[in-house]
N, C-alpha and C positions, 0 to 999 in steps of 0.2 A: 687865286688869291694867295695861296701859299708861295707860289713861285715869285709873286711880286713882293712879298714881305719877308723873303729869306734873310736879308740883312738885319731887319728889326728882330726877327726870331733869334738870330745868332747873338745879337746884343742882349736880349732878354735872358737867353740861356747862359751867357757869359756872366751876367750879373747875378745868377743864381735862381732864376725862375724855374720851378719844377715842371716836369713834363705835363703833369696833370693840369696845371693852370693854363698852359699854352693850348692844350687840347680843349679845355673849357671855353677859352676865348674864341677859338675858331668855330667851335660848335655853336656857341651863342650867336656869333655873327651870321652863320649859315641859317640858323633857325629864324633870326630876325628878318633876313632876306626872304625866307619862305613865308613868314607872317605877312610881310608887306605885299608880296605877290598874291597871296591868297586873299588878302583884304581888298586889293585892287580888283581882282577877278570876281569877287563876290559882292563888291560894293556897288554903288549906284551906276558907275560907268560901265562895269561889267554887265549888269542887268540891262542897261540901255542897249548895248551891243547885241545881247542875246535876244531882246525883244525886237530889234530892228531887222533881224535876219529873215523873218517871215511876217507877212501882214496878217495871216490867219493863224488859227490854233493848230493846224496840221499841214503837212506837206503832201501835196498830191503827186502821185507817181503813176506812170502808165500801167494799167492793169493787164494789158496783153503781154507785157514783158515780165512783170513780177506777180507774185501771188497776192500781194497786198495792193490796195488802191490808194492808201494814204498812210503816212507815218505820223503817229501822234506826237505832239509837242507839248508836254506838260511839265510843270515845275513842281516836283514833289519835294517838300521840305526835307524829308529823310534823305533823298538823293543828293540834295545840295549840301547837307551836313556831311554825308559820306564822302563827297568829293573834296570838301574842305579838309577833313581829317586825313584823307589819303594824300592830299597835296602837302600838308604839314609833315606827315610821316615820311614821305619821299624826300622832302627837303632836309629832314633830320638825318635820314640814312645816307644822303649824298654828302653830308659833312663828316661822316665817321672816318673814312679813309684819308682824306686830305688833312684833317686835324691830327690824326695819329702820325702821319708822315711829317707834319710840321714839328710835332713834339720830339720826334726822333732825330732831328737835325743836330749835328755836332757843331758847337759854336766855333771851334777852331777852324774847321773846314770851310764853314760859311764865310767867316770874316777874312780868311786868308785869300780866297779866290774871288771875292766880290769887290 
């Protein structure tokens, strides 16, 4: 995203936008993308795909190869919440480096070579 928006970042910096505001814009956009992805994954469509993967509540595996005969398939609410929080945290952490790099762009260099 930062590579696509270099020219716009250069214009904002040339107009006097502080580094902090550019960082906040890119971080907010990354978190919004993470929220949408988490909502789609935990929404009705995500649950439909999860329920359709097995017709039963557990997955049967060959007992002569493995020590278990079946793998339980249960939806614990605490597990689903933990997955959602982890997805949001990872999407936030993934925005830190690119947003700081965007804020460090020098407007003269960007506008001269683009």
